[in-house]
C-alpha positions in Angstrom: -20.6 85.4 11.4 -19.7 83.7 8.3 -21.2 80.1 7.9 -18.8 77.2 7.2 -21.4 74.4 6.2 -25.1 73.7 6.4 -26.5 71.9 9.4 -28.0 68.5 8.8 -30.9 67.7 8.7 -31.7 70.9 6.8 -34.0 73.5 8.5 -34.6 77.2 8.2 -32.9 79.5 10.6 -34.5 82.5 12.2 -31.8 84.6 10.7 -33.0 83.7 7.2 -32.0 80.8 4.9 -30.9 77.4 6.1 -29.2 77.0 9.5 -25.4 76.6 9.3 -22.3 75.7 11.2 -20.4 78.8 12.0 -17.3 77.3 13.8 -14.8 74.6 13.1 -15.9 72.9 16.3 -19.5 72.6 15.1 -18.4 71.3 11.6 -16.1 68.7 13.2 -18.9 67.5 15.5 -21.4 67.1 12.7 -18.9 65.2 10.6 -17.9 63.0 13.5 -21.6 62.2 14.2 -22.0 61.3 10.6 -19.1 58.9 10.7 -20.4 57.2 13.9 -24.0 56.8 12.6 -23.3 55.8 9.0 -23.4 52.0 8.4 -20.7 50.4 6.1 -22.1 50.3 2.5 -24.4 53.3 2.8 -22.0 55.5 0.9 -21.9 53.8 -2.5 -18.6 55.1 -3.6 -16.9 54.5 -0.2 -18.5 51.3 1.1 -16.1 51.0 4.0 -17.1 54.4 5.5 -18.9 54.4 8.8 -18.7 52.9 12.3 -22.2 51.4 11.9 -23.2 51.8 15.5 -26.8 50.7 14.7 -25.4 47.2 13.9 -24.6 46.7 17.6 -28.2 47.5 18.9 -29.1 43.8 19.4 -25.8 42.6 20.7 -25.3 41.4 24.3 -24.3 44.0 26.9 -20.8 42.8 27.7 -17.3 44.0 27.5 -16.5 42.2 24.3 -19.2 44.1 22.4 -17.9 47.4 23.9 -14.4 46.5 22.9 -15.5 45.8 19.3 -17.3 49.1 19.0 -14.3 51.0 20.3 -11.8 49.2 18.0 -14.1 50.0 15.0 -14.4 53.7 16.1 -10.6 54.1 16.4 -10.0 52.5 13.0 -12.6 54.8 11.3 -11.2 58.0 13.0 -7.7 57.1 12.0 -8.7 56.6 8.4 -11.2 59.4 7.8 -10.7 61.9 10.6 -7.0 61.6 11.7 -7.0 65.1 13.2 -9.1 63.7 16.1 -7.9 62.0 19.2 -10.3 59.8 21.2 -10.0 60.6 24.9 -12.9 58.7 26.4 -15.4 56.1 25.2 -18.4 55.2 27.4 -21.1 52.9 26.1 -24.2 52.0 28.2 -27.2 49.8 27.6 -30.6 50.5 29.2 -34.0 49.0 28.5 -34.9 49.5 24.8 -31.9 51.8 24.1 -28.2 52.2 23.8 -26.3 55.4 24.8 -22.8 56.1 23.5 -20.7 59.0 24.9 -17.4 59.9 23.2 -15.0 62.6 24.3 -12.5 63.7 21.7 -9.8 66.3 21.2 -9.5 68.4 18.0 -5.8 68.6 17.4 -5.6 71.6 14.9 -7.5 74.0 17.2 -6.5 72.4 20.6 -10.0 72.0 21.9 -12.1 69.1 23.2 -15.8 68.2 22.8 -18.2 65.4 23.6 -20.5 63.5 21.2 -23.5 61.7 22.8 -25.6 59.3 20.7 -28.8 57.7 21.9 -30.4 54.8 19.9 -33.8 53.1 20.6 -34.7 49.6 19.8 -38.4 50.6 19.4 -41.4 49.5 21.4 -41.1 46.1 23.0 -44.4 44.1 22.7 -45.7 42.4 25.8 -45.5 38.7 25.3 -48.9 37.2 24.5 -49.5 33.5 24.8 -50.3 32.3 21.3 -53.2 29.9 21.1 -52.6 26.4 19.7 -53.7 26.3 16.0 -54.1 23.1 14.1 -52.6 23.9 10.7 -53.2 20.3 9.4 -56.9 21.0 9.1 -57.5 21.6 5.4 -60.9 20.2 4.4 -64.4 21.0 5.6 -64.7 18.4 8.3 -61.3 18.8 9.9 -61.6 22.6 9.8 -65.0 22.5 11.6 -63.7 20.0 14.2 -60.7 22.3 14.9 -63.0 25.3 15.2 -65.3 23.5 17.7 -62.3 22.4 19.8 -60.9 26.0 19.7 -64.2 27.5 20.9 -64.5 24.9 23.7 -61.0 25.6 24.9 -60.7 29.4 24.6 -64.3 30.5 24.9 -65.9 28.0 27.4 -68.3 30.6 28.9 -69.1 32.5 25.7 -69.9 29.7 23.3 -71.9 26.6 24.4 -74.2 26.0 21.4 -72.8 22.9 19.8 -76.1 21.7 18.5 -75.9 20.7 14.8 -79.1 22.6 14.1 -78.1 25.7 16.0 -77.1 29.1 14.8 -73.6 28.7 16.1 -73.1 25.5 14.1 -74.2 27.4 11.0 -71.5 30.0 11.6 -68.9 27.2 12.1 -70.1 25.5 8.9 -69.8 28.8 6.9 -66.2 29.3 8.1 -65.3 25.7 7.4 -66.9 25.9 4.0 -64.9 29.0 3.1 -61.7 27.5 4.5 -62.2 24.3 2.4 -62.6 26.4 -0.8 -59.5 28.6 0.0 -57.5 25.4 0.8 -58.6 23.8 -2.5 -57.6 26.8 -4.6 -54.4 27.3 -2.7 -53.4 23.7 -3.5 -54.6 24.1 -7.1 -52.5 27.2 -7.7 -49.5 25.7 -6.1 -49.8 22.5 -8.2 -50.5 24.3 -11.4 -47.4 26.5 -10.9 -45.0 23.7 -11.5 -44.7 21.5 -14.6 -44.3 18.2 -12.6 -47.6 18.6 -10.7 -49.7 20.6 -13.3 -52.8 18.9 -14.6 -54.6 21.5 -16.7 -53.6 21.1 -20.4 -53.3 24.9 -21.0 -51.2 25.3 -17.9 -48.9 22.4 -18.9 -48.4 24.0 -22.3 -47.6 27.4 -20.8 -45.1 25.9 -18.3 -43.6 23.8 -21.0 -43.1 26.9 -23.1 -40.9 28.3 -20.4 -38.5 25.4 -21.0 -38.4 26.1 -24.8 -41.1 23.6 -25.8 -43.2 24.7 -28.8 -46.7 23.2 -28.8 -47.7 21.6 -32.1 -51.1 21.6 -33.7 -53.2 18.6 -34.7 -51.5 15.4 -35.8 -50.7 14.8 -39.4 -50.2 11.7 -41.5 -47.2 11.8 -43.9 -46.0 9.3 -46.4 -44.7 8.6 -49.9 -47.0 8.8 -52.9 -46.2 7.5 -56.4 -47.0 9.6 -59.4 -47.4 8.5 -63.1 -47.4 10.8 -66.1 -47.3 10.4 -69.9 -44.6 12.3 -71.9 -44.5 12.5 -75.7 -41.6 10.6 -77.3 -38.8 12.2 -79.4 -39.0 12.3 -83.2 -37.3 8.9 -83.6 -39.3 7.5 -80.6 -36.3 6.2 -78.7 -36.7 8.3 -75.5 -39.1 10.8 -73.8 -38.9 14.4 -75.1 -37.2 16.2 -72.3 -38.9 19.5 -73.2 -42.2 18.0 -72.1 -41.0 16.5 -68.8 -42.5 18.7 -66.1 -42.0 19.3 -62.4 -45.0 18.6 -60.2 -44.8 21.5 -57.8 -45.2 21.3 -54.1 -48.7 22.3 -52.7 -50.4 20.2 -55.3 -53.4 18.5 -53.7 -54.9 15.0 -53.8 -57.8 13.1 -52.2 -58.2 9.6 -51.0 -61.3 7.4 -51.5 -62.4 8.0 -47.9 -62.3 11.8 -48.4 -59.0 12.6 -46.7 -57.1 15.4 -48.4 -53.3 15.4 -48.9 -50.8 18.1 -49.9 -47.5 17.5 -51.8 -44.6 18.9 -49.6 -41.8 18.8 -52.2 -41.4 19.1 -55.9 -41.6 15.9 -57.9 -39.1 15.9 -60.7 -40.0 13.5 -63.5 -36.6 14.2 -65.1 -34.6 12.3 -62.5 -32.5 9.6 -63.9 -33.6 7.1 -61.2 -37.2 7.4 -62.3 -38.8 4.4 -63.9 -39.5 4.9 -67.6 -41.6 2.6 -69.8 -43.3 2.7 -73.2 -46.8 4.0 -72.6 -48.3 4.0 -76.1 -47.2 2.9 -79.6 -48.0 4.6 -82.8 -50.0 2.1 -84.8 -48.5 3.3 -88.1 -44.8 3.5 -87.4 -44.8 1.0 -84.5 -42.6 3.5 -82.6 -43.4 4.6 -79.1 -45.5 7.8 -79.1 -45.8 8.3 -75.3 -43.6 7.2 -72.5 -44.9 6.6 -69.0 -42.7 8.0 -66.2 -43.0 6.9 -62.5 -41.7 9.1 -59.7 -42.1 9.5 -55.9 -42.9 12.4 -53.6 -43.8 13.1 -50.0 -47.4 14.1 -49.1 -48.9 15.2 -45.8 -52.5 15.2 -44.7 -54.6 18.4 -44.6 -56.0 21.2 -46.7 -55.5 24.9 -47.0 -58.0 27.3 -45.3 -57.9 31.0 -45.3 -59.2 33.8 -43.1 -59.1 37.6 -43.0 -58.5 39.7 -39.8 -58.9 43.4 -39.6 -56.1 45.2 -37.7 -56.8 48.6 -36.1 -54.3 51.2 -34.9 -50.7 50.5 -34.1 -50.2 48.5 -30.9 -47.0 47.3 -29.4 -46.6 43.5 -29.3 -49.9 42.9 -31.0 -51.4 39.5 -30.5 -53.9 38.3 -33.2 -56.2 35.3 -32.8 -56.4 33.2 -35.9 -60.1 32.5 -36.7 -59.3 29.0 -38.1 -59.8 25.7 -36.3 -57.5 22.7 -36.3 -54.4 24.5 -37.6 -51.4 22.4 -38.2 -49.2 25.2 -39.6 -49.4 28.7 -40.9 -48.6 28.8 -44.6 -48.6 32.6 -45.3 -49.7 35.9 -43.7 -50.0 39.0 -46.0 -51.5 42.4 -45.4 -53.7 44.4 -47.7 -50.7 46.3 -49.0 -49.1 43.1 -50.2 -46.4 42.8 -47.5 -45.8 39.3 -46.3 -45.1 38.4 -42.6 -43.0 35.4 -41.9 -43.1 32.9 -39.1 -39.9 32.8 -37.0 -39.0 30.8 -33.9 -38.4 34.0 -31.8 -38.9 37.7 -32.6 -35.2 38.4 -32.3 -34.6 36.3 -35.4 -34.5 38.6 -38.4 -33.9 36.2 -41.3 -35.3 33.2 -43.0 -34.1 30.9 -45.7 -35.8 30.2 -49.0 -35.1 27.2 -51.3 -34.1 28.3 -54.7 -34.5 25.8 -57.6 -31.2 24.3 -58.6 -30.8 24.5 -62.4 -27.2 23.5 -62.6 -25.8 20.1 -63.7 -26.4 18.7 -60.2 -30.2 19.5 -60.2 -31.2 15.9 -60.4 -29.3 15.2 -57.1 -29.9 18.4 -55.2 -33.2 20.1 -55.9 -32.5 23.5 -54.3 -29.9 25.9 -53.0 -30.3 27.8 -49.7 -30.7 31.5 -49.9 -31.0 33.8 -46.8 -33.5 36.7 -46.7 -34.0 39.5 -44.3 -37.5 39.6 -42.8 -38.5 42.9 -41.0 -42.1 41.7 -40.9 -42.3 38.6 -38.8 -44.3 36.8 -36.1 -44.2 34.0 -33.6 -46.9 31.3 -33.6 -48.3 30.6 -30.2 -50.9 28.0 -29.3 -53.1 26.9 -26.5 -55.0 23.6 -26.5 -57.7 25.0 -28.7 -56.6 28.4 -30.1 -53.8 29.8 -32.3 -52.3 33.3 -32.1 -49.9 35.4 -34.1 -47.5 37.3 -31.8 -45.8 40.4 -33.4 -43.1 42.7 -32.1 -43.4 46.5 -31.7 -41.6 48.0 -34.7 -43.2 50.4 -37.2 -42.8 50.9 -41.0 -40.3 53.7 -40.3 -38.2 51.4 -38.1 -37.9 48.7 -40.7 -34.8 48.2 -42.8 -34.8 47.6 -46.6 -32.7 44.4 -46.9 -33.3 41.4 -49.1 -30.3 39.2 -48.5 -29.3 38.2 -45.0 -26.0 36.9 -43.8 -25.5 33.6 -45.6 -23.5 32.2 -42.7 -26.7 31.7 -40.7 -28.4 28.3 -40.7 -31.7 26.7 -41.6 -33.4 24.3 -39.3 -36.9 23.5 -40.3 -38.9 22.7 -43.4 -42.6 22.3 -44.0 -45.4 23.3 -46.4 -44.2 26.9 -46.1 -42.1 28.4 -48.8 -39.4 29.3 -46.4 -37.4 28.0 -43.5 -36.7 29.4 -40.0 -33.9 29.2 -37.5 -34.9 27.3 -34.3 -32.0 28.5 -32.2 -32.0 31.7 -30.2 -28.9 33.8 -29.9 -29.1 36.4 -27.1 -26.6 38.6 -28.9 -29.4 39.4 -31.4 -31.1 41.4 -28.8 -28.3 44.0 -29.1 -29.1 44.8 -32.7 -32.8 43.7 -32.9 -34.6 46.0 -30.5 -37.9 46.3 -32.3 -38.6 42.6 -32.8 -40.1 43.2 -36.2 -42.8 45.5 -37.7 -46.3 45.3 -36.4 -49.2 45.4 -38.9 -51.5 48.4 -38.4 -54.6 49.9 -40.2 -54.7 46.9 -42.6 -56.3 43.5 -43.2 -54.3 40.3 -42.7 -54.9 37.5 -45.1 -53.9 34.2 -43.3 -53.6 30.9 -45.1 -53.2 27.8 -42.9 -52.9 24.0 -43.3 -55.6 22.3 -41.3 -56.6 18.8 -40.4 -60.3 18.4 -39.8 -60.4 14.6 -40.0 -60.2 12.6 -36.7 -58.4 9.7 -38.5 -55.9 11.1 -41.0 -54.4 7.7 -41.8 -55.1 5.8 -45.0 -54.3 2.3 -46.2 -52.3 1.4 -49.3 -53.9 2.1 -52.7 -56.4 4.6 -51.3 -54.8 7.9 -52.5 -56.0 7.9 -56.1 -57.6 11.3 -57.0 -55.8 14.3 -58.3 -57.5 17.5 -56.9 -55.2 20.2 -58.1 -51.9 19.5 -59.9 -49.4 22.4 -60.3 -47.0 21.9 -63.2 -43.8 23.7 -64.2 -42.3 23.3 -67.6 -38.9 24.9 -68.4 -40.2 26.7 -71.6 -44.0 26.0 -71.7 -44.8 29.0 -74.0 -42.7 27.4 -76.8 -44.3 24.0 -76.5 -47.2 22.4 -78.4 -50.1 23.3 -76.0 -52.1 20.2 -77.1 -49.2 18.0 -76.0 -48.8 20.0 -72.8 -52.5 19.4 -72.1 -52.0 15.7 -72.7 -49.1 15.6 -70.2 -51.1 17.6 -67.6 -54.2 15.5 -67.9 -52.3 12.2 -67.7 -51.1 12.7 -64.1 -52.1 9.8 -61.8 -51.4 9.2 -58.1 -51.3 6.2 -55.9 -49.8 5.1 -52.5 -48.0 1.8 -52.5 -47.7 1.8 -48.7 -50.0 3.1 -46.0 -49.8 6.8 -45.1 -49.9 7.0 -41.3 -49.2 9.3 -38.5 -50.3 10.1 -35.0 -54.1 10.0 -34.6 -54.4 11.3 -31.0 -53.0 14.6 -29.7 -50.3 14.5 -27.2 -51.5 14.1 -23.6 -50.1 16.2 -20.8 -47.5 13.6 -19.7 -46.1 13.5 -23.3 -45.9 17.3 -23.4 -44.0 17.3 -20.1 -41.5 14.7 -21.4 -41.0 16.7 -24.6 -40.5 19.9 -22.6 -37.8 18.4 -20.5 -36.0 17.0 -23.6 -36.2 20.4 -25.3 -34.7 22.1 -22.3 -31.9 19.5 -22.2 -31.2 20.1 -25.9 -29.3 23.3 -26.2 -29.5 23.3 -30.0 -25.8 23.5 -30.3 -23.3 21.2 -32.0 -20.8 20.4 -29.3 -20.1 16.7 -29.4 -19.7 14.4 -32.4 -23.1 13.0 -31.8 -24.6 16.5 -32.0 -23.0 17.1 -35.4 -24.3 13.8 -36.7 -27.8 14.4 -35.4 -28.0 17.8 -37.0 -26.8 16.6 -40.3 -29.2 13.6 -40.4 -32.1 16.1 -39.7 -31.3 18.2 -42.7 -34.3 18.1 -45.1 -33.9 15.9 -48.1 -34.8 19.0 -50.2 -31.2 20.1 -49.8 -29.6 16.7 -50.6 -29.8 13.2 -49.2 -27.1 12.2 -46.7 -26.9 8.4 -46.5 -24.1 8.1 -44.0 -21.9 10.6 -42.1 -19.2 10.6 -39.4 -17.4 13.4 -37.6 -13.7 13.0 -36.6 -11.3 15.3 -34.9 -8.4 16.3 -37.2 -5.4 15.2 -35.3 -3.0 17.0 -37.7 -4.6 20.4 -37.1 -3.4 22.8 -34.4 -7.0 24.2 -34.2 -10.3 22.6 -33.3 -10.7 21.4 -36.9 -13.3 18.7 -37.6 -13.3 16.4 -40.6 -16.9 15.5 -41.6 -17.0 12.5 -43.9 -20.2 12.1 -45.9 -21.6 9.6 -48.4 -24.8 10.0 -50.4 -26.9 7.5 -52.4 -26.5 7.0 -56.1 -29.3 6.4 -58.7 -29.0 2.7 -58.2 -29.6 3.0 -54.5 -26.0 2.2 -53.6 -23.5 4.3 -51.7 -21.9 7.1 -53.7 -19.9 10.3 -53.3 -21.7 13.4 -52.3 -21.9 16.3 -54.7 -20.3 19.6 -54.0 -23.7 21.3 -53.8 -24.7 18.9 -51.0 -21.5 19.6 -49.1 -22.0 23.3 -49.4 -25.6 23.0 -48.0 -24.2 20.9 -45.2 -21.7 23.6 -44.3 -24.4 26.3 -44.3 -26.7 24.1 -42.2 -24.0 23.6 -39.5 -22.5 27.0 -39.5 -24.6 28.7 -36.8 -24.9 25.7 -34.5 -21.3 24.7 -34.4 -18.9 25.9 -31.7 -17.4 29.3 -32.6 -13.8 28.0 -32.5 -14.6 24.8 -34.5 -13.5 24.7 -38.1 -15.1 22.3 -40.5 -13.9 20.4 -43.5 -16.4 18.2 -45.4 -14.8 15.3 -47.1 -15.8 12.3 -49.1 -16.3 9.1 -47.1 -14.8 5.9 -48.4 -16.7 2.8 -49.5 -15.2 -0.7 -48.9 -16.9 -3.3 -51.1 -16.7 -6.8 -49.6 -17.3 -10.3 -51.0 -18.4 -13.3 -48.9 -17.6 -17.0 -49.7 -18.7 -19.8 -47.4 -19.2 -23.5 -47.4 -21.8 -25.6 -45.5 -22.8 -29.1 -44.7 -26.4 -29.9 -45.3 -28.6 -32.5 -43.4 -29.0 -35.4 -45.8 -32.8 -35.3 -45.3 -32.9 -31.8 -46.9 -32.5 -30.7 -50.5 -29.0 -29.2 -50.9 -30.0 -26.7 -53.5 -33.0 -25.3 -51.5 -31.0 -25.2 -48.3 -28.1 -23.3 -49.9 -30.7 -20.9 -51.4 -32.2 -20.3 -47.9 -28.7 -19.7 -46.5 -27.9 -17.2 -49.2 -31.2 -15.4 -48.7 -30.6 -15.1 -44.9 -27.1 -13.6 -45.5 -28.5 -11.1 -48.0 -31.1 -10.0 -45.5 -28.5 -9.7 -42.8 -26.4 -7.3 -44.8 -29.2 -5.4 -46.5 -29.0 -2.5 -44.1 -26.3 0.0 -44.8 -24.0 0.2 -41.7 -22.8 3.4 -40.0 -19.5 4.8 -41.0 -16.7 3.1 -39.0 -19.0 0.3 -37.9 -17.1 -3.0 -37.6 -17.9 -6.0 -39.9 -18.9 -8.9 -37.6 -17.9 -12.2 -39.0 -20.1 -13.8 -36.3 -23.1 -12.4 -38.1 -22.3 -14.7 -41.0 -22.1 -17.7 -38.8 -25.3 -16.8 -37.0 -27.3 -16.2 -40.2 -26.1 -19.4 -41.9 -26.3 -21.7 -38.9 -29.8 -20.6 -38.2 -30.9 -21.7 -41.7 -33.1 -24.7 -41.7 -31.3 -27.8 -43.0 -27.7 -26.5 -42.3 -25.7 -28.9 -40.1 -22.6 -26.8 -39.9 -20.8 -23.9 -41.5 -17.4 -25.2 -42.5 -15.5 -22.1 -43.7 -15.9 -18.3 -44.3 -13.7 -16.3 -46.6 -13.9 -12.5 -47.0 -12.4 -10.6 -49.9 -12.2 -6.9 -51.0 -13.9 -6.1 -54.2 -12.3 -3.1 -56.0 -11.9 -1.7 -59.5 -14.4 -1.5 -62.3 -17.9 -1.1 -60.9 -16.5 -1.3 -57.3 -14.7 1.4 -55.4 -10.9 1.6 -55.3 -10.7 1.4 -51.5 -8.7 -1.6 -50.2 -7.6 -2.6 -46.7 -5.7 -5.6 -45.3 -8.5 -7.7 -43.8 -6.1 -9.9 -41.8 -4.5 -6.9 -40.1 -7.8 -5.4 -39.3 -9.2 -8.6 -37.8 -9.7 -8.6 -34.1 -7.5 -10.9 -31.9 -10.3 -13.3 -31.4 -11.2 -13.3 -35.1 -14.8 -12.3 -34.4 -14.9 -9.0 -36.4 -13.1 -6.8 -38.9 -12.3 -3.2 -37.6 -13.4 -0.7 -40.2 -11.7 2.8 -40.3 -13.8 5.6 -39.0 -14.2 7.3 -42.4 -15.1 4.0 -44.2 -18.4 2.2 -44.7 -18.4 -1.4 -45.8 -21.0 -2.5 -48.4 -22.1 -5.7 -50.1 -22.7 -3.9 -53.4 -24.1 -6.7 -55.5 -25.4 -9.4 -53.1 -26.3 -11.8 -55.9 -22.7 -11.7 -57.2 -20.7 -10.9 -54.0 -22.2 -13.5 -51.7 -21.4 -17.1 -52.8 -21.7 -20.4 -51.1 -21.1 -24.1 -51.6 -22.4 -27.3 -50.1 -19.8 -29.9 -49.2 -20.1 -33.5 -48.1 -17.8 -36.4 -47.4 -17.9 -39.8 -49.0 -15.1 -42.3 -48.3 -12.9 -39.5 -47.0 -13.3 -37.6 -50.3 -14.8 -34.1 -50.3 -17.5 -33.4 -52.8 -18.8 -29.9 -53.5 -22.0 -28.3 -54.8 -21.7 -24.7 -55.8 -24.2 -21.9 -56.2 
């Protein structure tokens, strides 16, 4: 007879081949059994298919359960086997099993059949009375006491040797000793698995890393050093010869009298207009200046450069290389024997870095460098423990690398150090889509690693201690066409000093500080969402790319989009507030571009400067000298307004009253008048001070895109002393 379908489960028939259903009645019965035994969700594409009779195994044996099974059966038959008619349904529950008997009628062939299903719960274990166990016993003594009590209670006839010197006591001691050790390591592993309770430094660092914290190396001292250099005069002797004014390059090194070494972290330009220039030497014949002395400033950081070589064998995915250098502060460069350079990135999915390119335009004295993005197929992530440093590579090969030199300029820089490049500290998960190799791994080569290290326990130095030039690196615009004798004079004249102490952290971070930094890192999503986020990011931009003195972020109410107006002010050569250059604004836009919200648009505009003048009159105690008292009052006011306020910060008139009335010898402050200084050397910004004054007269409201400034305190702050004599007012001005 011809077969209609295979029987399930499959088995071989004596007739040859797999056994099969040969009648419609057999096919229907097999399909019906499949419908009854299948649980909902077993068939992926038809999750509702099946009565799921096994789901009722542990239900109570009552009519409600039987009714629910029957309703589910009818619903499934009507939906998936509508050619059947249920004639009888008989469920029964016996010990450890459930029996279902269903009589059904097959409408197309006019025949009936019965399906019987028997399901077992499995073996039912005989209930055993569980002994009482003291789970609070965790150390040696409590575990032993619990074991002795257990033996007395459950083995009174088998164990009676409770003598401390007996063999039984030794067995109990051994078990208690083992239990104490297991309890200790269980607690240890539990505690060391969570950042809040971890104590081991390496474990704290590993757990903090999961929150985005990146452990730093030894502490560094950083500060400002002053540099002096002699430059030959022009032919007529009226100014330094600009051809011989060099740039002292970053990575020049210096030494203090106590042996601490320091590295210059930024180029020092002796051609800046705000540098101090004085006559250094005079020609005895012509009496004209022959050399000019130029004074400039630069930032230095403690440490020295150390190098090491590491041999790399065959290709290995996600190679991790231990750096054989101690006390590493930062990795400066990594190059292989073929000359390829590997760049440090914040995460292996980051495929670009930013290099500073010297600015040789007309704005070079204000902004030293431009930002230029570069693609980096060879890259690594720096990982640290409390004592060791590792380079973590990806798993790409030379064949998988791409030949790109310029990356997308819309990406952003976020960090600057002694390295010649800058990385992006944010991680974009979308990069995983197109960066599947995570950089090229070095293989069959030798890595040359240069690192900045701090070997001194105390890296701080006092003022006037940094005075030895170890290695000065100079750059002249056209050195080959200059008089080499004069070039040597310029190079050999370099001197260094520190007018203020150069200090930093002496001790490494303890575990509690690492935990606090880890939680702060986790909370910071490295995204500019609020106005405070934008301001914070801009103030963190390295001075290498322009100095931002004050900035504010405002929503553009006239824009239909999420447009932000960023108002910025820089600092002029005289140390006063000034408009920012276009180069600085462009660097700001690149800096913010990746961290800003995707639907935020940015306009960077000039902030406004409101120059104010203060005039006041006071009464002086007759026992004090009027001139000296007025001088003290003027000095107090100058100190009060010496700090540049934030953009939009109100001008508090009460600060004037507080500063003057707290001056020794002042009896009373009679009057205060404010005026707007504009035109000429002042800005052209003007506001109506009376309209901007608060209702109580305590402060002046300053617009959000404006910063007030007392530009020339000696001229813009004036005061008089008044006194009364026979109802006449006399005045002493200053």
